[in-house]
Backbone bond lengths (Angstrom), bond angles and torsions (degrees), N, CA, C in turn:
res aa  C-N    CA-C-N  psi(-1)  N-CA   C-N-CA  omega(-1)  CA-C   N-CA-C  phi
1 D - - - 1.438 - - 1.535 109.85 -
2 I 1.285 118.13 116.11 1.442 121.73 -179.34 1.542 115.17 -61.85
3 K 1.296 117.91 -38.49 1.425 121.97 179.90 1.489 109.21 -62.71
4 K 1.347 118.95 -43.61 1.493 119.98 178.98 1.535 111.03 -67.44
5 A 1.374 114.17 -34.88 1.431 117.48 -176.97 1.621 110.30 -68.72
6 L 1.347 115.28 -37.76 1.450 119.32 174.81 1.498 113.87 -64.74
7 A 1.372 118.06 -28.28 1.379 120.69 178.10 1.468 113.38 -81.53
8 R 1.312 117.04 -22.19 1.539 117.41 -171.17 1.538 112.34 -115.72
9 F 1.325 120.56 -11.17 1.449 120.97 -171.97 1.506 114.14 -62.77
10 R 1.395 114.84 -29.24 1.456 120.10 -175.28 1.571 108.79 -70.73
11 T 1.243 118.15 -13.01 1.474 119.69 173.40 1.535 111.81 -90.02
12 R 1.388 114.48 4.57 1.480 120.43 -177.42 1.462 113.01 61.72
13 E 1.373 115.44 33.71 1.422 119.99 173.28 1.533 106.26 -72.73
14 V 1.368 116.87 125.61 1.400 121.79 -166.67 1.508 115.12 -60.85
15 H 1.298 117.43 -45.52 1.413 125.37 -177.50 1.545 108.98 -59.59
16 S 1.308 116.03 -39.81 1.480 121.60 -179.33 1.440 112.01 -69.69
17 V 1.307 118.58 -41.73 1.502 123.80 177.22 1.499 111.88 -64.71
18 N 1.387 115.48 -41.31 1.455 121.32 174.49 1.465 112.38 -61.36
19 A 1.337 118.83 -42.82 1.473 122.46 -175.97 1.511 109.33 -62.58
20 L 1.315 119.24 -41.70 1.510 123.28 -178.21 1.484 105.67 -67.38
21 I 1.351 122.57 -46.17 1.441 122.56 -175.45 1.541 108.99 -66.19
22 S 1.320 114.11 -38.50 1.494 118.65 -179.04 1.566 109.75 -63.12
23 A 1.292 115.84 -35.24 1.495 121.57 179.18 1.573 104.13 -61.86
24 F 1.242 121.60 -48.05 1.467 121.71 178.57 1.530 112.95 -63.93
25 E 1.326 117.75 -33.14 1.419 120.61 179.14 1.570 108.62 -70.26
26 R 1.264 118.91 -43.57 1.451 121.16 174.88 1.519 112.65 -56.68
27 A 1.313 113.71 -43.90 1.547 119.47 178.14 1.497 109.23 -61.34
28 A 1.324 117.19 -42.11 1.457 119.35 -176.62 1.508 110.64 -68.90
29 D 1.338 116.56 -24.40 1.498 119.56 176.30 1.477 113.20 -80.19
30 G 1.334 118.13 -0.31 1.496 123.16 -179.23 1.555 115.75 93.06
31 L 1.279 113.42 5.54 1.541 118.54 -179.02 1.557 108.80 -85.39
32 R 1.289 117.05 147.33 1.387 124.89 -179.77 1.560 111.07 -78.28
33 V 1.266 117.64 119.64 1.475 125.83 -179.04 1.489 108.52 -119.48
34 V 1.352 118.71 95.98 1.474 125.86 -172.23 1.507 111.23 -61.85
35 E 1.378 114.86 -29.06 1.511 117.00 -174.85 1.494 113.57 -87.02
36 L 1.364 117.40 0.71 1.484 122.88 -176.05 1.503 113.37 -55.84
37 P 1.350 118.95 -47.06 1.473 121.51 -179.51 1.553 111.45 -63.34
38 A 1.345 120.15 -35.35 1.488 121.14 173.83 1.426 111.09 -68.48
39 I 1.371 119.48 -38.48 1.410 118.68 179.88 1.551 113.44 -66.72
40 R 1.285 117.09 -43.68 1.514 123.08 172.59 1.434 112.46 -56.62
41 K 1.331 117.67 -42.11 1.444 119.12 -177.93 1.535 113.06 -67.22
42 S 1.310 114.58 -36.35 1.469 119.75 177.55 1.500 109.68 -69.23
43 L 1.305 119.78 -41.29 1.465 121.66 -178.71 1.541 110.42 -66.83
44 E 1.346 116.30 -39.98 1.488 118.10 -176.34 1.525 113.46 -66.36
45 K 1.369 115.94 -20.48 1.399 118.28 179.02 1.522 115.89 -76.23
46 I 1.386 113.68 -18.90 1.472 120.64 -174.61 1.548 108.94 -98.81
47 K 1.362 115.10 120.81 1.461 118.00 178.13 1.557 106.07 -96.90
48 S 1.291 114.38 133.17 1.518 119.48 -178.99 1.475 108.01 -132.70
49 G 1.312 116.20 139.36 1.466 120.65 175.64 1.505 112.12 -109.87
50 S 1.330 116.78 20.16 1.472 120.82 -177.80 1.486 109.84 -62.59
51 P 1.347 120.39 129.34 1.464 118.87 178.66 1.527 111.70 -74.42
52 V 1.383 111.11 149.43 1.416 120.10 -179.40 1.547 108.25 -115.11
53 V 1.292 119.05 121.36 1.492 124.64 176.94 1.507 108.52 -105.72
54 G 1.378 112.46 119.40 1.452 118.19 176.50 1.528 111.53 -99.25
55 I 1.301 118.63 126.67 1.404 128.47 -178.45 1.440 112.17 -118.22
56 T 1.343 117.25 121.69 1.401 122.80 -177.62 1.535 112.88 -137.99
57 G 1.308 118.30 170.39 1.469 120.55 178.33 1.510 108.86 156.46
58 T 1.297 115.86 170.17 1.453 120.34 -178.28 1.500 113.09 -69.33
59 G 1.319 120.77 160.19 1.400 123.59 177.74 1.485 113.62 -63.34
60 G 1.389 118.20 135.86 1.394 119.15 -177.13 1.508 118.91 88.34
61 A 1.412 114.98 -4.47 1.474 119.59 179.96 1.508 112.07 -74.41
62 G 1.373 115.60 -12.62 1.473 116.68 -177.83 1.477 117.33 97.10
63 K 1.329 117.52 23.50 1.506 119.02 -176.70 1.519 110.71 -59.68
64 S 1.347 117.83 -48.99 1.433 120.51 -172.00 1.499 109.77 -68.47
65 S 1.275 120.94 -34.79 1.480 125.58 177.83 1.545 107.19 -65.17
66 L 1.343 116.35 -42.85 1.460 120.39 -178.23 1.528 109.61 -66.91
67 I 1.298 114.28 -42.06 1.496 117.04 176.90 1.504 111.20 -61.62
68 D 1.261 117.24 -40.34 1.505 121.36 -178.80 1.547 109.50 -60.35
69 D 1.385 115.86 -41.15 1.414 119.73 -178.26 1.573 107.75 -70.99
70 L 1.302 118.50 -38.10 1.448 122.31 177.04 1.545 111.19 -60.07
71 I 1.353 114.52 -41.94 1.501 117.43 178.90 1.503 110.20 -66.61
72 C 1.347 116.39 -39.56 1.487 117.29 -179.33 1.496 109.27 -60.42
73 R 1.392 120.46 -44.86 1.437 121.96 -177.30 1.531 110.03 -68.86
74 F 1.313 115.74 -36.53 1.475 119.58 -179.38 1.532 111.94 -63.81
75 L 1.297 114.02 -47.20 1.517 117.87 176.87 1.551 111.97 -63.58
76 R 1.252 115.89 -34.17 1.530 119.12 -178.99 1.501 110.89 -75.78
77 D 1.296 119.54 -35.37 1.472 124.08 -171.55 1.578 109.63 -91.10
78 F 1.238 118.15 -26.21 1.515 123.34 -177.39 1.537 109.53 -125.77
79 K 1.312 113.39 91.26 1.474 118.65 -170.70 1.488 115.59 -69.00
80 D 1.374 116.79 -18.84 1.500 120.19 -176.72 1.498 110.57 -116.39
81 K 1.318 119.99 14.26 1.468 121.37 -178.57 1.509 113.90 -103.34
82 T 1.312 114.03 153.96 1.499 119.00 -179.12 1.550 108.67 -120.45
83 V 1.392 113.68 158.45 1.413 118.23 -178.05 1.559 108.11 -142.52
84 A 1.319 113.33 143.66 1.500 118.02 179.68 1.539 103.96 -118.52
85 V 1.313 113.85 131.89 1.503 120.83 174.50 1.473 111.50 -113.45
86 L 1.328 114.28 120.03 1.504 121.01 178.56 1.477 107.29 -112.64
87 A 1.365 117.12 107.94 1.420 120.88 -170.29 1.563 107.70 -113.61
88 V 1.341 115.51 131.38 1.426 123.18 -179.62 1.484 111.56 -105.75
89 D 1.331 118.64 131.97 1.502 124.79 173.35 1.510 109.32 -117.72
90 P 1.339 114.40 143.07 1.446 119.16 -178.77 1.546 113.74 -66.50
91 S 1.273 116.43 139.18 1.478 120.82 173.13 1.472 110.32 -88.26
92 K 1.344 115.97 142.21 1.449 121.20 -179.12 1.592 107.34 -82.25
93 R 1.372 112.34 132.72 1.475 118.55 -176.40 1.488 111.70 -64.19
94 R 1.319 118.99 -38.94 1.423 120.89 -174.55 1.510 111.79 -75.55
95 G 1.319 119.70 -52.34 1.380 122.43 -174.07 1.513 113.45 -93.94
96 G 1.356 117.14 -22.98 1.440 121.79 174.89 1.598 114.00 89.18
97 G 1.307 114.51 -8.78 1.461 116.60 -174.78 1.568 110.41 -88.43
98 A 1.328 112.68 168.16 1.461 116.51 176.51 1.566 107.98 -137.61
99 L 1.332 115.46 144.25 1.443 118.45 -172.84 1.497 112.91 -68.80
100 L 1.359 118.66 -37.33 1.428 122.73 178.65 1.598 107.59 54.76
101 G 1.287 113.31 47.20 1.534 116.10 -172.51 1.514 115.59 -95.97
102 D 1.324 116.87 7.45 1.496 116.42 -175.49 1.473 113.87 -61.51
103 R 1.317 119.17 -27.98 1.448 124.18 177.69 1.549 113.08 -61.03
104 I 1.365 114.85 -29.79 1.447 118.53 -177.19 1.550 111.20 -62.26
105 R 1.413 114.16 -35.45 1.446 117.14 -173.76 1.505 114.41 -100.15
106 M 1.377 116.33 7.36 1.455 118.53 -179.46 1.572 107.43 -115.21
107 N 1.329 115.35 119.37 1.442 123.12 -177.48 1.494 113.76 -96.40
108 Y 1.288 116.85 -20.59 1.455 121.14 -173.70 1.550 115.00 -100.45
109 I 1.281 113.90 8.92 1.453 116.10 179.24 1.536 113.58 -81.74
110 N 1.416 117.53 -10.24 1.400 121.64 -175.11 1.540 105.18 -87.26
111 S 1.307 116.50 64.37 1.442 120.90 176.93 1.543 107.97 -137.37
112 P 1.305 118.85 145.91 1.419 123.37 -177.75 1.585 110.37 -64.76
113 R 1.343 115.21 -12.98 1.449 120.47 -179.50 1.526 111.68 -94.84
114 V 1.335 115.07 -1.10 1.498 115.33 -177.64 1.561 108.42 -121.31
115 Y 1.301 116.11 133.58 1.457 122.51 174.63 1.543 108.09 -114.07
116 M 1.364 114.57 125.87 1.441 121.20 -176.94 1.575 110.12 -121.79
117 R 1.265 113.88 128.08 1.491 121.40 175.01 1.429 112.94 -133.05
118 S 1.337 119.19 131.09 1.444 125.16 177.20 1.494 111.13 -99.98
119 F 1.350 117.65 144.76 1.407 124.72 -179.14 1.517 109.29 -132.39
120 A 1.375 114.70 157.11 1.497 117.73 170.64 1.499 108.62 -114.06
121 T 1.368 114.97 149.51 1.409 122.03 -178.09 1.583 111.30 -64.55
122 R 1.320 112.98 -28.13 1.490 120.20 -172.54 1.507 110.82 53.39
123 D 1.354 118.18 -130.14 1.464 122.49 -176.90 1.507 106.57 -103.59
124 S 1.287 124.06 31.31 1.456 123.46 -174.52 1.581 113.38 -68.61
125 G 1.438 114.86 -25.97 1.432 115.76 -179.49 1.538 110.21 83.95
126 T 1.353 117.13 -2.29 1.441 119.01 175.34 1.521 112.13 -128.70
127 E 1.312 115.93 -167.53 1.445 118.18 174.78 1.567 114.65 -92.58
128 L 1.302 115.72 12.60 1.478 123.13 -178.25 1.497 107.86 -120.80
129 S 1.361 110.79 152.46 1.517 119.49 177.76 1.528 104.49 -77.14
130 P 1.384 114.31 149.60 1.499 118.60 177.81 1.457 114.68 -61.24
131 C 1.311 119.50 -21.94 1.467 120.94 -177.19 1.517 113.28 -106.87
132 I 1.355 117.47 11.00 1.469 117.26 -171.11 1.542 109.87 -67.65
133 K 1.356 118.34 -30.91 1.454 116.61 -179.37 1.520 110.99 -65.48
134 D 1.305 117.05 -39.22 1.471 120.37 178.11 1.558 110.33 -69.88
135 A 1.380 117.59 -35.42 1.424 117.41 176.93 1.479 113.18 -64.07
136 V 1.354 117.77 -35.39 1.464 121.02 173.29 1.521 113.20 -61.32
137 L 1.321 115.76 -40.32 1.485 122.48 176.46 1.505 109.61 -58.07
138 V 1.372 115.14 -46.73 1.469 120.72 -177.45 1.543 110.88 -62.98
139 A 1.388 114.92 -42.08 1.453 119.72 -179.76 1.497 112.27 -66.30
140 K 1.384 115.45 -37.50 1.453 120.82 177.70 1.549 109.73 -64.85
141 A 1.360 118.07 -50.36 1.441 125.70 -177.86 1.565 106.15 -62.20
142 A 1.227 123.43 -34.41 1.422 127.22 -177.31 1.464 111.85 -67.64
143 G 1.382 115.61 -21.35 1.471 120.00 176.30 1.512 117.15 101.06
144 Y 1.298 118.51 10.87 1.425 123.07 -178.72 1.594 104.72 -62.78
145 D 1.258 117.07 135.39 1.436 124.67 -179.27 1.481 115.23 -71.93
146 L 1.360 116.96 -28.27 1.437 123.97 -178.52 1.456 109.18 -144.03
147 I 1.266 123.38 133.93 1.472 126.66 178.58 1.537 106.25 -121.63
148 I 1.368 112.63 128.30 1.436 121.81 178.83 1.544 107.22 -112.00
149 V 1.300 121.13 129.00 1.403 125.02 174.42 1.515 111.11 -116.32
150 E 1.319 116.19 119.12 1.501 117.78 177.33 1.525 111.61 -106.41
151 T 1.337 119.87 131.05 1.455 120.83 179.56 1.512 110.79 -80.86
152 G 1.355 116.46 174.26 1.473 122.23 176.73 1.502 114.81 -66.74
153 G 1.319 117.52 -33.41 1.464 121.81 -178.83 1.454 116.15 64.09
154 I 1.285 119.53 64.50 1.461 122.43 -177.15 1.528 113.31 -116.01
155 G 1.313 115.62 -8.23 1.458 119.00 -177.96 1.519 114.07 178.83
156 Q 1.339 116.98 -132.50 1.425 123.62 -179.44 1.503 113.61 -105.20
157 G 1.383 119.30 11.14 1.451 119.31 -176.08 1.511 114.87 -96.74
158 S 1.274 119.38 30.55 1.445 124.52 -172.82 1.515 116.35 -95.94
159 A 1.333 117.83 -1.50 1.493 120.47 -178.98 1.429 115.44 -63.83
160 G 1.304 118.50 -18.98 1.494 123.05 174.68 1.510 114.02 -56.33
161 I 1.304 117.11 -25.13 1.511 120.77 178.85 1.476 111.32 -57.62
162 V 1.354 119.31 -32.39 1.494 123.55 -175.92 1.561 110.83 -54.64
163 E 1.305 115.05 -36.49 1.516 119.61 -173.79 1.493 108.07 -70.23
164 L 1.271 120.43 -20.85 1.514 125.39 -169.97 1.483 112.48 -98.33
165 C 1.333 117.18 -20.22 1.457 117.44 -168.71 1.553 113.53 -121.85
166 D 1.261 114.38 165.14 1.433 121.56 176.48 1.536 111.74 -91.06
167 V 1.321 117.47 -30.41 1.435 123.97 177.05 1.539 106.64 -136.72
168 S 1.291 118.41 132.01 1.490 125.29 178.24 1.510 110.98 -111.41
169 L 1.287 114.74 138.81 1.452 122.10 179.68 1.586 106.10 -129.67
170 Y 1.361 112.21 128.53 1.435 120.53 177.39 1.509 107.62 -107.74
171 V 1.350 114.92 125.90 1.507 122.29 -176.99 1.547 108.37 -105.00
172 M 1.265 118.94 122.55 1.401 120.81 179.07 1.599 110.41 -139.53
173 T 1.306 113.78 171.33 1.498 114.64 177.17 1.562 103.71 -123.04
174 G 1.339 116.51 -175.33 1.482 122.75 179.79 1.509 109.41 -79.80
175 E 1.309 119.68 -7.47 1.475 121.80 -171.53 1.603 106.18 -95.91
176 F 1.276 117.01 63.77 1.476 119.98 -176.59 1.515 110.64 -99.95
177 G 1.310 120.17 -5.06 1.440 123.96 -171.97 1.432 117.48 84.93
178 A 1.335 122.64 -144.06 1.457 125.60 -177.48 1.476 109.42 -71.48
179 L 1.342 120.32 158.08 1.441 124.49 178.09 1.488 111.44 -55.40
180 S 1.351 115.46 -33.82 1.528 117.59 -173.67 1.546 105.33 -65.79
181 Q 1.283 119.34 -24.19 1.540 118.80 178.50 1.426 114.41 -59.72
182 L 1.324 117.37 -31.18 1.475 120.35 -178.13 1.514 111.10 -67.48
183 E 1.322 119.04 -28.14 1.459 121.77 176.36 1.537 113.30 -65.67
184 K 1.334 116.80 -19.57 1.420 120.65 178.38 1.518 115.29 -86.55
185 I 1.264 118.29 -10.34 1.418 124.50 -179.23 1.534 113.05 -89.70
186 N 1.321 113.03 98.82 1.530 118.88 -173.28 1.514 108.35 -60.26
187 M 1.260 117.73 -38.94 1.452 121.44 -171.50 1.590 111.76 -60.44
188 L 1.321 116.60 -26.23 1.466 118.69 175.30 1.495 112.33 -66.11
189 D 1.310 118.60 -17.27 1.462 124.65 175.96 1.513 110.85 -86.97
190 F 1.374 113.97 -30.75 1.467 121.01 -170.35 1.498 116.49 -102.56
191 A 1.339 116.42 -25.80 1.494 119.89 -168.69 1.508 108.92 -71.51
192 D 1.373 114.58 142.66 1.445 122.72 173.03 1.497 111.36 -75.07
193 L 1.367 113.87 -31.79 1.472 120.57 -179.49 1.504 111.29 -138.87
194 V 1.258 119.24 143.31 1.509 123.73 174.05 1.493 107.63 -121.44
195 A 1.322 114.33 126.08 1.467 122.83 176.09 1.506 106.89 -102.48
196 L 1.376 114.05 121.19 1.506 118.00 174.18 1.509 106.27 -99.85
197 N 1.349 112.69 98.51 1.465 121.55 -171.49 1.567 108.86 -85.62
198 K 1.289 114.41 168.73 1.458 126.43 -178.55 1.551 109.80 47.68
199 F 1.304 111.82 50.75 1.486 121.95 -177.48 1.485 116.21 -61.17
200 D 1.366 118.04 -17.76 1.475 121.55 -177.95 1.490 111.38 -81.38
201 R 1.352 120.47 -2.60 1.394 122.88 176.48 1.503 115.97 -87.69
202 G 1.305 118.77 161.58 1.370 118.80 -178.45 1.551 116.62 -67.24
203 G 1.270 117.25 148.24 1.397 118.17 -178.92 1.536 115.70 91.28
204 A 1.325 117.21 -6.97 1.485 121.80 -174.01 1.460 110.82 -69.30
205 Q 1.383 117.88 -39.56 1.491 121.57 -179.14 1.480 108.63 -64.21
206 D 1.384 119.61 -40.20 1.436 121.57 179.42 1.562 111.83 -68.00
207 A 1.295 116.30 -33.97 1.435 119.76 176.56 1.519 109.33 -67.48
208 Y 1.334 115.99 -40.48 1.472 119.45 -179.32 1.579 111.34 -60.53
209 R 1.336 111.79 -44.81 1.534 115.60 -179.77 1.550 108.78 -67.41
């Protein structure tokens, strides 16, 4: 029930936050959501300064494991703070499904101070879900102290994350191929931070240089 969700979501009640995000997902799929104007009006009234960290990188770079470690340290260092993780996985063009497997690699999301939501890219043509911008607004309005957005990480189409976040982090490994391949990665131009993950593997020093 959207009315109940609007009344409760600011307490970060999970079902209410889910209900509002699901309404935006249905609208992005082309379905008619009559409550959408009321939801937008409620969200626009709430001003939030919660920082948004955008994390992107190619598949297998270790984004989810890195996020899990960040959540662990966040929960340990800030005893009264909350975090929302909005993780996007790529949809398969042939079957249309998405693995939504980030939960498998995250051990510290099972905390009452952590909200986790998985999204599919669907037919967005990018590494982001069509409704991710609205999902960020919901998380901000709900009062989460930190919001982490993880892209699908399927190639070089991840620079769109920059428009959504306050700080962007690009995660890569030393296995990027020839040096010319680095020129194709837009996020190396845009990212505020670059994490060179799996540094114990060969080639990491060359990638760092």
